[in-house]
Residue, then its C-alpha position, 0 to 999 in steps of 0.5 A: m854405928d852409922i857410916s857416912i862417905r862423901g866424895l871418897t877417892k883413892t888413887y894408886r899411882r895412875a889407877r883409881a881404886l875409889d872414884d868420888l864414892d858417896l855412900d851411907i851405911p846404917a847399923g845392921m848387916h850390909g853387903l858390899l858386892g863387886a868384882n875383883g878390882a871394884g874397890k871393895t878392899t880399898l874401902m875396907r882398909i880406909l874404914a879400918g884406918v889401915i890406909r888414908p884416902t886421897s880425898g873425900r870424907v868418912v864419918v864413922g859413928g859421928r867421928d871424922l876419920a880425917e882427925a887422928t884422935s877420931r881414927v884412934a877412937c874408931q879403931r878401938t871400937l872396930g873389928y876387922l877380918p881382912q881377906h888374908l889374915g896372917l896368923y902365927p902357925d906355931l901359936t895355939g888358938w888360945q894363945t893367938l886370941d890372947y896375944l891379939g887381945l893384948v895388942k888391942g889394949m885389953r890389959d886386964g889378964t883376967i878379963r882378957h882370958r874370959r873373953v878368949a874363952a867366950m870367943l872360942e866358944t862362940v865360934g865353935l873352937s873351944a875343943h881346939g883352943r890348945r891346938r896349933v893354928g898351923a894344924y887348923s883347917g881353912g874354915m877353922r882359921q876363918r872362925l879364929g879370924i872372926a873371933q879375933a875381930l870380935i874379941n874387943e866387942p866392936r861396934l863396927l865389924i868389917v869382914d873382907e871375902p870371908t868365905a873364899g876358899l871354904d867348903p859349902e858346909e863351912r860357908i854356911h856355918f860362917r854366914n850363920l855366925l856373921v848374922d848371929m854377930a850382927g845384933d846391934r852392931t854394924v857389920l860390913l860384908s865385902t864379897h864377890i860371892v853373890d850367894d853370901v849376900a843373898q843369905t845374910c844381908s837385907d841391904l847391899t851396895v854394888l861397886a864397879r870401878g870404885r863407884a856405887v852403881f846400885r844400892g838397895s835390898p836383895a829383892d831390889l837388885a833381883g828386880v833390875a833383871a825383871g823381864r830380861v832373864w831367859l832359859v834357852e836349851g841348845d847345843r851352844p850358847p845364845t847370841a853374844e848379846a846375851q849374858v850367860v849366867a848359868t849353864v846346866s847339862d844332863g849329857r843330852t841337852t844343855r840349858y842356859r840361863v841368860v840375861a838379855e834385853s830381848e828374846p835371845s832365841p825362838r825357843a827361849v822362855r822368860t823366867d823370874p830373876v834371882l839375885e845373881d841375875g840382877y847383879v849381872a844386869v847391873m854390871r851390863d848396864h854399867g859396861r861391865g859384862i861378865g865373861r862366859 
């Protein structure tokens, strides 16, 4: 399900969350990177039909979301996992999916119950389906969240900051689950965690101030920092002109990985860029340096 976005603007009072955004998203797994406040969640909510844009045009699978009938039709083929999914803690995992399946229009109880069982199996919660959601761990809640997003077999799956707060093992499990779910769907993964995109997406967009400031593959994004990444050892960070990406200390010396336009120190050694370096370079190029 392709997505076409033209001139999309969303204004909250005097603040612009999206600013004349143009973007095309094909079927498959697509990453949406950006700092908090870049406009990612606003875009997700517009695509999900939760809010309306101030201006601009969004076409999802050939349907213009400005038309009420098209919005309803798109929502029937949509799976959405928002950043903060409200769940009823006193319901079991099974009851939660059964209820949300009913809300999504799955009236046939036999078909719905089969789908609930299948989704619990898919996300690894079959053994916990009769437990109250209030007793679930953060990772289990997220897995239940993706199960509810998939219960109506959507063609478009939108997930907003899905691994925030998860431990490393749960993050890996959740990322693998998303990739498995992609198949012939369009999956839009919105996050500020660069590694989540590096491990799951072959296509990505970077948002800043409500605009797309980069579009391409992870390799393309890393390449933005080519020739600008340095390793520097010392007891203090390099000059203010250098953006520190990583700091590692062994107790005796500290090694800084930095993005800089020129050699930040006589002892600096140039190194190959990775995705996070490219992201930092794009932010610097668009006046959005990242704090130390």
